[in-house]
VOPAGU-2260 file (C-alpha; in pm, 1 decimal, decimal comma):
REM VOPAGU-2260
SITE   aa  ch    i         X         Y         Z
SITE  MET   A    0   14672,4   13068,5   13822,5
SITE  ASN   A    1   14346,3   13122,6   14009,7
SITE  ILE   A    2   14059,5   13263,8   13837,0
SITE  GLU   A    3   13757,7   13332,1   14054,0
SITE  VAL   A    4   13414,3   13494,1   13930,9
SITE  THR   A    5   13265,5   13679,7   14206,4
SITE  GLY   A    6   13038,6   13987,6   14249,9
SITE  ILE   A    7   12861,3   14115,6   13961,0
SITE  VAL   A    8   13022,4   13908,8   13705,2
SITE  GLY   A    9   12922,4   13587,9   13880,1
SITE  PHE   A   10   12552,9   13714,3   13930,8
SITE  LEU   A   11   12526,8   13788,8   13567,0
SITE  VAL   A   12   12659,8   13417,9   13474,2
SITE  LEU   A   13   12423,8   13275,7   13724,6
SITE  ILE   A   14   12131,6   13502,1   13561,3
SITE  LEU   A   15   12245,9   13400,1   13195,5
SITE  ASP   A   16   12263,8   13029,6   13302,7
SITE  ILE   A   17   11895,6   13047,5   13470,8
SITE  TRP   A   18   11763,5   13209,1   13140,3
SITE  ALA   A   19   11944,9   12930,6   12903,1
SITE  ILE   A   20   11789,3   12644,3   13119,9
SITE  LEU   A   21   11435,5   12807,4   13102,6
SITE  ASN   A   22   11452,7   12824,5   12738,4
SITE  ILE   A   23   11585,7   12475,8   12712,1
SITE  VAL   A   24   11320,2   12341,6   12904,1
SITE  ASN   A   25   11037,3   12532,4   12725,4
SITE  ALA   A   26   11188,4   12423,8   12382,4
SITE  GLY   A   27   11029,6   12166,7   12139,1
SITE  ALA   A   28   11330,9   11967,7   12162,8
SITE  SER   A   29   11364,4   11617,7   12261,0
SITE  MET   A   30   11417,2   11539,8   12629,0
SITE  GLY   A   31   11751,0   11398,1   12578,5
SITE  SER   A   32   11867,6   11672,5   12378,1
SITE  LYS   A   33   11731,8   11906,3   12656,6
SITE  LEU   A   34   11919,4   11688,6   12930,4
SITE  VAL   A   35   12253,0   11717,3   12744,6
SITE  TRP   A   36   12236,9   12102,2   12703,4
SITE  ILE   A   37   12117,2   12139,0   13071,3
SITE  LEU   A   38   12406,1   11933,5   13180,5
SITE  VAL   A   39   12654,8   12103,7   12954,3
SITE  ILE   A   40   12548,4   12459,1   13109,1
SITE  LEU   A   41   12556,8   12327,0   13475,2
SITE  LEU   A   42   12915,4   12168,9   13416,7
SITE  LEU   A   43   13045,2   12440,3   13207,0
SITE  PRO   A   44   12846,6   12779,5   13293,4
SITE  VAL   A   45   13003,1   13019,1   13089,6
SITE  ILE   A   46   13131,5   12803,5   12807,4
SITE  GLY   A   47   12786,9   12608,4   12814,1
SITE  VAL   A   48   12560,4   12933,6   12753,4
SITE  ILE   A   49   12797,7   13047,0   12468,1
SITE  LEU   A   50   12777,9   12669,5   12311,3
SITE  TRP   A   51   12413,6   12697,8   12353,9
SITE  LEU   A   52   12343,4   13007,0   12196,8
SITE  LEU   A   53   12573,7   12912,2   11876,9
SITE  PHE   A   54   12474,6   12575,8   11842,4
SITE  GLY   A   55   12163,7   12527,0   12043,2
SITE  PRO   A   56   11821,9   12451,1   11874,9
SITE  ARG   A   57   11688,7   12733,9   11666,1
SITE  ALA   A   58   11305,2   12661,5   11722,3
SITE  GLY   A   59   11130,3   12993,9   11830,3
SITE  ARG   A   60   11419,2   13201,3   11782,6
SITE  ALA   A   61   11414,1   13448,1   11476,3
């Protein structure tokens, strides 16, 4: 089964990934932790953002 993410959905995933990576870079976490999260998001774009939102560092978030 082929699943393609195109058009507006692909654009939204790209925006979410960029937003998450920028938040990770600006976080106060260690460099190793930042690198792992960025790699997870780059390798698994949709699932990576969801995992980061659920399990990522909570610093700076209410």
